[in-house]
N, C-alpha and C positions, 0 to 999 in steps of 0.2 A: 905319625902321629900330630906333628907341628902345623903340615899343609893342610889336613882335615878339620884342625882347631881353627886357623885363620880362614879357611873357606867357609867354615860354619858362622864366624864371626862375620864375616864381609856380606854374608846373606841376610843376616840378621838386619845389619847397619842399612842395607841396600832398601829395605822396606820402611825404613824411620819410624823405629818404636817409639812409644811414648810411656811415660808413667802416668796411671790412671788411680784415682781413688775411689771407693765406694759412697754413695751419698744416699742420705735419707730424704724422703718426701717429709715434711713436718708440719701439722696441722695444730695450730696453738689457739686457745680460747682463753680470754682473759677479760675481766671487766676493764673500764676505761679508765680506772683510777691506779691500776697496776701495768697498765701499758708501758708506761717510760721504763719500770723495771724489769719487765719483759723484753724489751729491746735492749736494755743493758746485757742481759743475759745473752741473750741472741748475736749480740754482735762480739761478745767474748767468744764465743766458739766459731768464728768464722764463718757463719750462715750468712745467705742473702735472701733478702724478702722476694717473693713472687707477687704476692696479692695479698690484700689487706682490706676490709671493710667490717660494718657492721653486720650483726645477724638481724634477721627481720623478726620484730616482735619479742626481742629479750634486750638487756642491756651489756651482753658480750661482743666483745669485740674479736673477730677471727683475722689471723695471720696464717698465711701459706709461705713456708721457706723451703730452701734445701739447706741440709746439714751434713758436714761430711762424717761418716761414720767412726773414723779415727778421734774426734773430739769430742762425742756423743756421749761416752761413759760419764754418767752421773749427772747427765742435761737436765733430767726431770727433777732430780732431788734439788738441784741448785734452784731451778725455775721456782717449785714450790716453796724454797725456803727464802727466795729472795721476793717473793710476792705473796708470803705468808699465807700459802695453800691457795691463793685465788686462781691460779692459773694452770691449765692441764696442757699435756702435751700429746700427741697422737704422733708415732714415727712408724715408717713405712720403707722398705728399701726400693730405692726408685731406678738409680742409673749410676752410671760410673761417670766420672768427669776427668778431663787432662789436671795433671797437678801444673801450676804455673810456678815460673822461674822465681817468683819473689818468696816462695814456699820452701822450695830446694834450691839455694844458692849453688852456683857453679856445676850444674848437672849439664852434661851434653844434651839429655832428651827433653830439654825442658819446651813446652810450648810457648812461642814468642810472640 
């Protein structure tokens, strides 16, 4: 039994496994005067911004970002609370990303 366990472990380690986490694609719409508060909420949630810009023909600012699913619980409520209801968020499951070493310290399977 020990030999089978060791063989299975070596086979898994040979393929260099990585820890991954699910990511949401997040589209945020907010007026320009609430932009700094919206960025504060986004930065507290470990999100990273992909694209930002004004919507043509309106006073809304649109931000596209990736947000980890693990920190997304309560995100929309916090966003509305911080911006006094001015900002809205649309979340869609997008992809899986490798977990970096600064998140899980001491993990032997971190991406460096």
